[in-house]
N, C-alpha and C positions, 0 to 999 in steps of 0.2 A: 454570457454569464460572467459577472465581474467579481473576482475575489477581492478581499479587503486590500491586499497588497497592490493588486492591479489598480484599484481605485485610487490608492495613495499616489502611485506612480503617475497616474494620468491627471492628477490635480495640477493647478496652475503654478505660477512662479514661486509660491511659498515652498514648493518641494523641489525646486531646481537643483539645489545642492545635493539632495538625496538621490536624485536621478543620475547626476554625474557620477556620484560615488558608486552607485549600484552598477552603472555601465562599465566603469573601469575594473571593478572587482569581478564582474561576471564575464568580461570579455577575455580574461586570461584563459588560454586553451588548456583544459585539463585533458590528460591523456588517459583513455580507457585501455583496458587490457585486452579487449576484443578487436579483431579486425572487422571493419565496417564495410557494408556494401556488397558482401558476398552472399549468395544463396546458400542456405543450410537446410537441406531437406530433413535431416534428422530432428532438427528443432522446429520444423514446420514454418520456416521463414523462406519466402520465395521472392525472386527478383521481379517477377511479372505481376503487374497490377491488373486486376480483372477489368476487361474492356467495358463491362456494363457499368462501371463506376464513372466512366467518362474520361475524355482526354486531359482535363485539368489535373486529375489525380496521377495519370501516367507522366505528365509533365513535371510535377513537383515532388513525386515520391518514388523511391527506388526499391522499396521492399514491402512485403505484404504478409500478413497472417490473419487468422480469424478465429472466431468461436462459433461452432455449429450448435444451433438450438435444437431442442428435442423434436420439433416437427420438421427439421431439415432446413430451417432458415439460417441466415448467415449474418453475424455481426462482424463488420469489416474493421480491420486495423491496418492502417497504412503508415509507413515510416519514411522520413527523409534520410539524407546521406550520412549525417553525423551520429545517428543513433546506433549504439552497439547492439549486437544480438541479445546480450543479457538485459539491456534496458527494454527491448521489445518483449522479451519473455516475461520480465517483471510486470510490464503493463498488462499483458495477456493473463498472467497468473492472477493479478488483482481483479480483473474483470470476472474471471472464472470463480474467484473467491466470493464475490458478491452474489454470483448466480448459483452457488453451491447450496443445495437443499439443507435446511436446518431442521432436522426431525423434531417434532413436538412443539415447534415454535408457532406463534399465532398466525403470522403472515408469510413465513418462509419455509414451511414444511415441504411444500411442493412449489418450486420456483419456475416450473416449466412454462406456465402461462406468462410469467414476467419475461423470461428469455425470448419466448416466441413473439411477444408484443414488441420487444426491442427490435428484432429483425424485421417485423412487419412495418414498424415505423421508420425503418431506414437508418438505424443507429450506426454511426461510423466514428471510430476513434482515430484522430490524426496526431501522430507523433512528429513534432516539429523541431528543426534545428534551433539552437540558441536558447534565448529566454524570452519571456513575454514582455517585450519592450516596443512592440509595434514595427520592428524592422524586418520581420519575416514576411515576404511578399505573398505568401499563400493565402488565397481567399476562396476556400471551398467549404462545402457543408460538412460539419463534423465537430465533435468535442475535442478541443485542442489540449494537448499535454506536451510541454516543451522538454527538450534534451536536458537542460540544466535543472529540471524539476524532478527527475527520476533517479532516486538513489537505489543502487543495487546492493543487496546485503553483502557486507564484507569489503565493499569498495571504500576508498578514503572518505568520500562524501558521507557515506553511511556511518562509518566508524567515528568520524569527527562531528557528526551531526551539524553540518554547516547550514545555518538558517538564512543568512544574508545572501550568500552566493548560490546555494544549491538546496534550498528548502524542499523537502520531499512533498510534492503536491500530487503524487500518484493517486492516493486514495480519494482526495478531494475531487479531482477532475473526473476520474472514472466513476465515482459515485454520482456526480452531476449527470453523466451519460445514462446511468441506470435509472436515476430519478426522473429525468426529463422524458426518456424514451420508453421506460418500463413501468415504474411505479405510477407515474402520472402526476399532473399538476391540477389543482382546483383553482377557483377564483377567476379574475379576468385574464384574458389570454390563456385560458385553460387548455390543457392537452391531456385528455383522459387516458389513463393507463390501465394496467392489470390489477392494481391494488388501491382502489379509491378509499377503502376503509382505513388502510394504513396511512395514506396521505392525509386524511382528516385528523388522524392522531398526531402526525408530524406537525400539522398546522396548529393544533391546539398547544403543543409544547412550544412551538416557535412564538406564538402570540404571548404565551405566559412568560417566556424568556425575555422578549422585547419589553413587555409591560413592566417587568420587575428588574430591568437593567442587568439581566444575566447574560445577555448577548447583544451585540451592537454597541458595546460600551465605548463611549466617546467617538462614535462614528456616525453622527447624525446625517451628514450629506450622503454618505455611502448607503445608509438605510433608506433614504428617500429614493435614491436611484434604483435600489433593489425592489422597492415597493412599486415603482412605476413599471418595471419590466416583469413583475410578479415572480421574482426569484428569491424571496425571503426564505421560504422553506428549504430550498436547495442549499443556500449558503449556511443556514442554521444547522442543517443536518450534517453538512461537511465539517463544520467546526466541531460538532459533537463527535463525529467518527474519528477525526484526527486525534483528539484527546483520548478517546476510548482505546485506540490502538497504540497509545504512548508516543505519538509523534512530537508532542510539545513538552514532554517531561524534562528534556535537557536544555530547553530554552532559558537563557540566563537573564533576559531583559525583564522578566516578571516572575515573582515567586509563586503566584497563584493563578494567573490567567493564561489561556491558550489562544491560538489563532491570532497572532500579532497583538494580543491584549484585548481583543474584542469579545472573547468568550470567558465566562467566569471559571470554567473548569480547565485546569491544566493537565490533570491526570484522571484516570478512571475513577479513583476514589473520590476526587473532588467533584466529578459529575454527579455521583450518587449523593454527596453531601450538600452540594450547592444548587443543583438543578434537578429537582425531584421528578418532574415530568420527562425531562431528557433522560434521566436514569431509567425510567420505566420503558422508554423506547429501546434502550439498550438491553433490556432484560427479557429474553425469550420472546421477542417480537419478530425479528428478522435477521439480525446480525449475530454471527458466531462469536463466542467469547474468545476464540483464538483464531489465528490465521491458518486457513485450511490448505493453502498451497505449499508445495515443496520448494523452499527457498534455495536458490543456487548461489552458493557463497563465492564471491569473486575470486578468480584464480590467482590474484596477486596477494591475497590475504596470508599473513604469517602469524603464528602465535596461538593464543587461546581465543576461540570464538565462544562467547558465553550466551546461553539461553536462560540464564538466571539473572534476575535484576541485581545490578551492582552499581551503587551510587558513584563509584570511581570510573565507570565505563558508561559514557553518555548514551551510546547506542542501545544499551540493554533496557532502557525505557521502552523501546520498541521490540527488541528481539525476545523479550520475555514472553511475548505472545506468539512466537513461532513454535511450531510443533515438529515439523519435518524439514530436514535440510540435506543438501547434497554439496559436498566439497568439490571444488574444481581445481585443476592445475596439478602441479608437482610439489608444492611446498608441504613440509611437515606441519600438520595442524592438529591442535587439541580442541575438543568440544566439551564444554561444561553444560550438562543437560538440565532441564527443568522437570516439572511434575506432569507434563502433558503427554506422557507415553510417546516419546520421541522415536522417529525413524531417522537414523543417521547413515548416510552413504559416504564412504571415504573417497579420496582422490588417488592420484598416482604416487603420492608421498607416503610417509609413515604417519598414520593417524591414531590418535589417542582419545579415548572418551573418559571423562573425569566424573567420579561419583562422590557423593557426600559422605557416606558411611563406611564402615569396615566391611571387609570381604564377606564375613559370615552373615551379614545382613541382606545378602542378595542371592537370588537363585540364578545361576548361570548355565545356559544350555547352548550347545552348538549343533547346527545342522548344515552340512556342506559349507558354503561360504557365508552363512548368516549366523550371528550370535544373538541369543535372546537373554537379556539381563533384566530381572524383575526385582524391584525393591520390596522387601518384606514389610517396610513401613509405609503406611498410606500417605498420599499427598506429599511425598518428598521427591523421589527420583523416578517414580512411575515404572511402567513396563516398556522396555525399549527393544527395538529391532535394529541391529547393527550389521551393516554390510561393508566389506572392504575396510574393516577396522583391525589394526594390528595389536593395539595395547589397551587394556582396561586398567585404570588407576583408581584404586580405592583409598580410603583414608589411611589404611595400615598396610597395604599390599599392592604390588603391581603385577598384573597378570599378562604374560605374553601369549597371545592367542595361537601363534604359529608353533608354540611348544606344547 
């Protein structure tokens, strides 16, 4: 499966300068805040690679986790030495997000058959050191996702939204895994899956986007290659989902386009206004309108982590779709909530939750170590469950919970 950036990098001499530039910028060693390589039973990360995967996996990978499907099947996730625990968890969370039932949706109300099909088809996610530059020697079966492509919420890569060095490809690559091994592919080199009707709808939107120059913009050779390997629908859907969850909102090289400029929609609003069939795919078909996993905020983060969109904070193009978060580490952190009925868990520091309105506009209740704060105004700050939070800050008043 070739993303558009991978295709550009693999082009011939006309892109040599770009390759050299990318290599030197990506080869700088960024230090993560997690110790790598250690088994962590609490986080379900193990040092032993299952023997039934084969000796090549044990040779190249040093940690393992998985997703258990409803019928007891296993979707394997293997990781190399440089991946942090938090990157592994972020990848697993993303896979579980795509597999989370979406009640009342057309194709996602019960995703058990999809998950079971993925395990039956032998789906494996391989988390690899470095970047996708052809230098990693691993050659095993599995959907690849590289170390430098996984942004952990609250980490510097995430806060700064680094596209050239550390563009977040987590959703794209894991969606490819779900699409190829679960949803299924029609056409030549077909691979039947659990949701053939949904795939036909994806195909219809992809053909419309290609025909009307909404996707594949200026990438004729790349589109030809995708057509030959029958991966047009997978790459189109990945472009769509990245913009849907805000991953291209902070990209400065284009005011209107996403996915390196090949897709017409940069934001969720632009999907609905520019790509009507793509917008229909995103409306009550399969994908949740918010991110269902509990995001673990990097333990090096300091200051205010915002779940509200703020044009001055690039990462909020993405974080505005988070609902539940857990703060890690010992730093004092404040959280600005959104309207999604947030669940906020504090860390070992002093934690503050920020609200939009005055104190009188909220119902505050406490039960043991949990505080419930409900906004009286609809679609503003929602109904929130707070654990290990010391301070509530309203527009006109600060409330110290331990008093």
